[in-house]
N, C-alpha and C positions, 0 to 999 in steps of 0.2 A: 504494500500500500504506500502511495506517495506521501511524503511529509506535507503537513499543512503549510500552505504558503502565506506568510504574514508580512504585511506592510506596517512599518513603524512610522508614526508621525510624532516627532518630539524635537523641539528646538534646542534643548540642552544636550550638547555633545556627549558629556559624561554619562547622562542618563540613557541616551539612545545607544551608545556603545555598550554599556553595561547590560541593557535590555537585550540587545542583539546577541551578545555573548551568552546570556542566560537562555535565550530561546534556542540558539544553535546547540548548546549543551544538552537541552531537553529533546533534541531531535526535530525541531521545527526548521522550516526553510524561510529565512528572512529574505524577501525578494527586493526590498528597497527601504530606504530611510528618507523621510521628508522632513525638511527643517521649517517649513511654513505650511499654513493651512492651504494656500493656493497650490503649493507643490504636492501636497497630499492628495488633493482632488485630481490633479493631472496624473500623478503616479498610479492612483487607484484605477483610473480609466485605462491607462496604458498597460499596467501589469496584471490586472484582474486577480488580485489576491483572494485567498479563501477567507481571510480575516484581517481587520485593521485594528491596530492598537494606537489610539489617538489621544494626544495630550489635549486637555480642554483649552488651555491658554496657549495660543500659537500666534506668531507674528503674521501680518498681512490679512489673515482670515482666522477668526475664532474657531477652535476645534469643533464646537457644536455646529457652527454654520458649515464648516467643511464636511462634517459627518453627514449632515442633511443633504448636501450636494452630492456626495459620494453615493448615498443610498438612493437618491432620485435617479442618478445615471445608471446604476446597476446595484441591485440589492446585494448587500454583503454584511455579515455580522461585524459589529464594531464594539470594541471595549474601550471605554474612556479611561484615561490615565490622568491623575491630578495630585497635587500636593494638598488639595483642599477637600474637606469632607463635610462642609456646611450644607444645610438643606437646599439653599438656592443653587449651588453648584450641582448637587445631585439631581435636582429637578430639571436643570438645563440639560444634563446628560440624558435623562429619561426622555425629554421632549425631542432630543436629537435622534432618538431611536436606539440608543446604546443598549446592548444586551449584556453588558458587564461593566464593572467599575472597579478600578484598582487605585489605591492610594500610595503615593511615593513615600518613602523608598520601597521599591518592590522586592518582596521576598520571593526568591525563585520557586519555592514550594507552592506559592499562590497561583502561579501562572497556569499549570496544567488544568486545575479545576476550573478556573475562570474561562480558559479557552474552550475546554470541553463543554461547559454549560452554555457558553455563547453559541457554539456551533450547533449544539442540540436544540436550543431554543429557536435558532434561525431555521433549522431544518423543519421543526414543528410549524413555525410560522409560514414557511413556504408551502407545506402540505395543506395547511388551513386555507391559505390564499388560493391554492389550486382547487380545493373543494368549493370555495366561494365562487370562483370563476365558473366552474362547471355548473353550479346551481343557477347562477345568473344566466348562463347560456341556455340551460334547460328551461328556465322561466321565460326567457325571450322567445324560444322556439315554441313553447306552449301557447303563448299569447298570439303569435303569428298563426299557428295551426287553428286556434279557436276562431280567429277572425276569418281565416280562409274557409273554415267549415261554415261559418255564418253566410259567407258570400255564396258558397255552393248550395246551401239550403235554400236561400232566397232565390237565386238564379235558376236552379234546376228543380226546385221543389222536393229536395231530398230530406230524409230524416237525418238527425245528427249522426247516428251510427253509419248510415250510408255515405254521408259526406266524408266522415273520417276514413271509411274503408276506401273510398275513391282516392283520397289523398295518399293513403298508405300504398295502394296498388300502383298509383302513378309514380311515386317515389321509388318503389321497388323496380318497376319497369325501366325507369331512367337511371337506376342505380345511383341515386342521390338522396340526400336527407329530406325528410318530410318538410323540414323548415324551409328548404330551398323551393320546394313546390308551392308551399303556402305563400312564400314571399312573391313568387311569380304570379300567383292568382291575385294577390292583393294589388300588385303593381298593374296588372291588366285591368282590374276593376277601377283603379284610380285613373288609368288612361281613358277608360270608357266614360268616366265622369259621374259614376253613381256609387260612391263608396259609402 
């Protein structure tokens, strides 16, 4: 199994080098080190890391803003790194979508659990998002099919069941989804001007 690819975003050279060494000693692959928030966004897009460890206070662009931009471009788990543990800083990290939070100085023993939890939560979130997308697609298809059934019932005097069967049979004959047949019927009805 390939090592987890990690991007470090930390402006303090001593902290970033120490963190890089700790991660490498633990078997992780450090793919890059960003010194500014802007550089972190660019490197995350270019390197596509599996995980980002991001300092909250960065030059040019705050770490929370950079984290939001990174996640908007390509979802990736982010662990926020800071010397501060106050409620406001933690809240900012949460709002940026951080899946973990480490307080400096970092104890090497804290890294694997934080990384594993962030990766696991991210995987769960991706699975949930996939389910939500599938449900939305199914709901959209159902709405289109119901509307197309109504059109067929009105135009051809069919029962609801017969209209559904006609849609299903046509989709099967054409080897396409019922949603596509329904969409074509709706568009034809709109073109004829009596929707």
